[in-house]
Residue, then its C-alpha position, 0 to 999 in steps of 0.5 A: m562716123v558717117i561721111k555723107r558724100p553728097k556728090y555721088l549720092d546725088q548722082l545716084i538719086a538723079n539717075k533712078h528709074n532711068d532704064l540704065i544700069k548705074i555702074i559705080t567704079g573706083l579704087r578698091r576701098c574708096g567707099k563704093s560699097y558704103l555709098l551703095f549699101t548704106l547711103f543710097k539704101e538709107h535714101l531708098k528707105e526714107e523714100g518709103v521703099q520696103d526692105s523686101h524690094i531692095i535686093e542686095v548681094d555682096l559678091e566679094n563676100r565668100r559666103n556668096k560664092g555660089l552667087r558668082d555663077p551667073d545663072a545662080l545670080l540670075a535665079y536668085i534675083d528673079s526669086k526676090i521679085k514677087d510683084d509689080a512694084m519697083y525693085y532695086i538691085l544692088l550688086d557689089e564687086v560684080q566683076y566676080v561674076p563671069e558673063f555678068e554683062d548678060v545678067l545685067n542686060s537681062y534686067l534692062k527690059v524688066k520695067n520694075a527693076d532698077v539696077y546698081v552695080t559696083g566694080s573695081n578693076s580693068k576687067f569691069l571697064s574693058s573696051d568690050i564691056i564699055t561697048e556692051f553697055r553703050g547707051r544702056g549704062i551710066q558710070i559714076h566714078v567714086h574717088p577717095l575722100s577729097f580734103a573737104e570730105f575729110m574735113s567734114v568729119d575732122t574737128r581740127h583746124p584744116l592746117d592741122a589736118w592737112h598733114d594727116y591728109y597728105t600722109y595717109g590719104g583719103l580712104p575712108y577706113v583710115l579715118s577710123l584708125n587712131d594711130d600712125e602705126s595702124k594707118e601705115s599697116y593698113l595701107k601697106g597691107l592694101c598695097k601688097k595684098v589687094y592692089l598688087t595681087d589684083i593686078k598680078e592675078r588679073h593679068e597673069v604677070r610673071l615679073d612680080a619684082e619688076l612690076k613692084e619696082l616700076l610702081q615704086i619708081v613712078a611713086s617716087s617721081i610724081g610731077s615728073p614725066t613718065n617716059p617708058s623708053k627712059l625707064e627701060k634704060t634705067f632697068k637695064s643699067v641700074k637693075n640689070v633687068s631687060l624690061s622693054n618700053k612696051t612692057i613698061d607701058t603695058y604695066l603702067s596701063y595696068f596701074s591705071d586700070a586698077f585706079l591706082m593712078e591716072r595719066a595726064i597727057r602733055y598738051d601744047i596750048k598754043g599749037k592746040k595738040y596733044i604730045n602723046a609721047l610725054a605724060k605724067h602719072y598721078f596717084s588716086d590716093m596719097g596714102v596708097r602712094n606713100a605706102i608703096l614707098g614705105f612712107r619714106q618719101t613724103e615730100e610735101n611739094h610734090i604731094m601737093e601737086n598730086i592732090i591739086y590734080n586729084e581735086l580737079r578730077i573730083r570736081g569733074y574736070s579733064v586735066d592735061v599737063g600744059m606746055v607753052e612754046t615761045r620764040p624770043v629773039g636771042e642775044n645773037g639776033k636769032r629766034i630761039r625756042k623756049q618751052y614753059e610748063v603749065d602744071f594743069v590745063a583743066n577743062k569742063g564743057s566751055q570752061r578752062y583753067y590754067l593752074q600752077s602748083a607753087f609750094i612757096m613763092p618767097t621772092d619776086a624772082k620765084e613769083r616771076q618764074e611761076t607766072a612766066s608760063l601763064l603770061n605766055i598764054d594769049d587767051s582769056f581763060r582764068k590763070i591760077i597759082v596755088v601756094k601752100d601759104h594760108i593767104k588771102p586770095k588775090r589777083n594781080q594786074e595781069g589777071i593771075i589769081t593766087i590762092g592758098l592751098i587750103d582755100f583752094l581745096l575747101k572753096p571751089e568758088l575761088m577759081n572764079l574770083 
């Protein structure tokens, strides 16, 4: 089964020979290695590059443990460069190498060396390393499969495939498994043996149970604000555990650094300012999120909201959680403060979209509820409601576009209807 992933391959191809280090990041098992060592390597060979000019090292493979020494890796790569023709250096999971930034920087001035690396964790993207590569590296972030990529290898009707996608997510290997039990076992194993172990070992976390418990709490409340102070009280009253809000905030940053989830900050649309105290966390892959909860909470409405967020991020938008404040006159003649939530404010360059995730709108009252926040935004950017129903896209007299979920996921152009 070949999943082409043209979005990311095209980015790699566009950045060939640009004298920068191509840094491929993303959640473990999301397809970074396949992109680099299969799809990109095939492209190079189609362009006539000989195998001897493609230097590849899988640093996650224990057979290459000796090459995790920076000087040994440097010597190995040097030994492979034997003429003046272009060499392509492909390094997988480079964070296993101490001082790897020195190794990579060593090839920036080698005119016939083009360097590509993958990495999966916060050590790889720490502020020090970002500073180290400023102006000398370009990041290409790989997400788990979008629904469109999922459908590129699934022959079923999208409505039939949707259930599998929102239950087991978009990690490529999951698509090769034939039954639900195998998929659940694989995803649970990843959560326990890879993601959580990575975080605990990297940050020397001693409170293992609390770390896992916090991850489960966030997983069970996607679409709800994540407030460290409230979570501190929850741990104290329900778990009888003293876990400070500062520690909780730190643990949440660990989850984000490992690409398990992303933080969407609340944005005051009319006041044009961020409200940093309030944010939501969305999981990078729904199969991973569901595995964290033992597949016991697969409520479609909240999962749909998370998948819409992921789709916007895959399309290259920065995404915030919107808030609109109004001051209508109350029954007593005095103005009252009223706040409306906009699920997503998506920005890219000069483009902006306001989106609501509305699982169903069975009544006029429900439709008025979903449109209320959008109608209180007084600018001309597009306003969109995404519903689960498979409907024909439509625009009402206020200019609000309503799109069915499957069409939204498979037809990006509908955002500009």
